C-alpha positions as CSV (number, residue, x, y, z in Angstrom):
1,M,-158.0,32.5,-34.0
2,E,-156.8,35.5,-36.0
3,Q,-154.6,36.7,-33.1
4,A,-153.1,33.2,-32.6
5,F,-152.6,32.3,-36.3
6,G,-151.9,35.8,-37.6
7,T,-154.5,35.5,-40.4
8,P,-158.3,36.1,-40.5
9,M,-160.4,32.9,-40.0
10,T,-162.2,32.2,-43.3
11,T,-163.7,28.7,-42.9
12,L,-165.6,26.7,-40.4
13,G,-165.5,23.0,-40.0
14,Q,-168.0,20.6,-38.6
15,G,-167.4,17.3,-36.8
16,G,-170.9,16.0,-36.9
17,S,-169.7,12.4,-37.1
18,I,-168.1,12.7,-33.7
19,P,-170.6,11.0,-31.4
20,L,-170.0,13.4,-28.5
21,C,-171.3,16.3,-30.7
22,N,-174.6,14.5,-31.3
23,V,-175.0,13.9,-27.5
24,F,-174.3,17.6,-26.8
25,A,-176.7,18.7,-29.5
26,D,-179.5,16.5,-28.3
27,T,-178.9,17.4,-24.6
28,Y,-178.5,21.2,-25.3
29,P,-180.3,22.0,-28.5
30,G,-179.8,25.7,-28.3
31,A,-176.1,25.6,-27.4
32,E,-173.2,26.4,-29.8
33,I,-170.7,23.6,-29.7
34,I,-167.0,23.8,-30.5
35,L,-164.5,21.0,-30.2
36,M,-161.0,22.1,-30.9
37,G,-157.9,19.9,-31.1
38,V,-155.0,18.6,-33.0
39,E,-153.1,15.3,-32.6
40,E,-149.4,14.7,-32.5
41,P,-147.9,12.7,-35.4
42,L,-147.9,9.3,-33.6
43,A,-151.6,9.4,-33.0
44,L,-152.5,8.6,-36.6
45,I,-156.1,9.7,-35.7
46,H,-157.5,9.5,-39.2
47,A,-155.0,7.9,-41.4
48,P,-151.6,6.1,-41.1
49,N,-149.8,8.9,-42.9
50,E,-151.5,11.8,-41.1
51,S,-149.5,14.2,-39.0
52,V,-149.8,17.8,-37.6
53,D,-147.3,20.6,-37.7
54,P,-146.2,21.3,-34.1
55,R,-146.7,25.0,-34.8
56,E,-150.4,24.3,-35.3
57,I,-150.6,22.7,-31.9
58,E,-148.9,25.7,-30.4
59,R,-151.2,28.2,-32.2
60,L,-154.3,26.3,-31.3
61,A,-153.3,26.3,-27.6
62,V,-152.8,30.0,-27.8
63,A,-156.2,30.5,-29.5
64,E,-157.9,28.5,-26.8
65,A,-156.2,30.4,-24.0
66,L,-157.1,33.8,-25.6
67,F,-160.7,32.6,-26.0
68,L,-161.0,31.4,-22.4
69,R,-159.4,34.6,-21.0
70,A,-161.8,36.8,-23.1
71,Y,-164.8,34.6,-22.1
72,A,-163.9,34.8,-18.4
73,T,-163.6,38.6,-18.5
74,A,-166.9,38.9,-20.4
75,R,-168.8,37.1,-17.7
């Protein structure tokens, strides 16, 4: 995240209300779960006036790509 966003990560969020998280947690109790994503402005995922800066979408995509590359080489 730091490499993609250019600043150290300082907070951690939780999406416990997302039903899929509960299914994963019940099925794999020892696993760490991360769901990352952003929505484009027309999705209005949480509120009618919610939108996401397109730069955030780009940076999150870079962060995921960097993570997957590092994870693949670590295995």
